[in-house]
N, C-alpha and C positions, 0 to 999 in steps of 0.2 A: 687451643685444641685443634689439631690438624684434621683436615677433612679428607675423605677418600674420593678420588676421581672415579666417576662411574665407568668411563671407558677403559682407562689403563689400570685402575685399581691402586695407583700409587697415592701416597699421602701428599697433599698439598697444603701450603700455609693458608690460613683463613685471611680474608680481606677485612681490614679494620675500617671503622668509620672514618678515621683520619685519612686513610688512603683514598677513600671515596670523595671526601671533601677537598683534598688536595688535587684530585683528578678533575674537579669542577673549576678549579681556579683559572686555568687558561681560558675557558669559555667565558667566565665572568669578566676577565680582563679584556677580551675581545669586544664584549658588549659595551664595557665602559669606554673603550677607545672609539667605538662607533657612535655612542651618545655624544662624546666630546667633539668628534668630527662633525656630527649633524648640527650641534649647537654652534660650532665655529663657522661652518660653511653650509647654511640652510639652503643655498641655491643647488647644492649637490643633490638634495632630495626633492626640491621644488622646481626642478628644470623644466618639466613638461606641463606644469600647471599654468593655466591662464590667470585671469584676474580672480581675486578672492570672491567667494560667493557671499551674497548678502543674506544673513539668516532670516531677515524679515520677508524675503521673497520665496522662501522654500515652503511649499504646501504639501502636507502629507494627507493622503486619502486612506481612510480605514474602511474596509468593506463591512457591510452589515452582516452580522452573524445570525444564522437561524436560531429561533427560539426553541428551547427544549422544555418539555414539561417533566417535572420530577414528581413521582408518586411517593408519599410518605406513608409508611405502614406502621 
């Protein structure tokens, strides 16, 4: 079923789901290439990292939250 263009008033062909999916294929391919390159050459993304952090030496401080009183009716 053709659609009407709001500006020109001309009929335009509808966009199908297949066209949308095929439009995403180049981006998925680019992402796959980047994952393969990252796995093949990890120094490419780890260039500016110093030594690996020791998970045992990381300390997280969680601030105390104020207490709230809830009235039940």
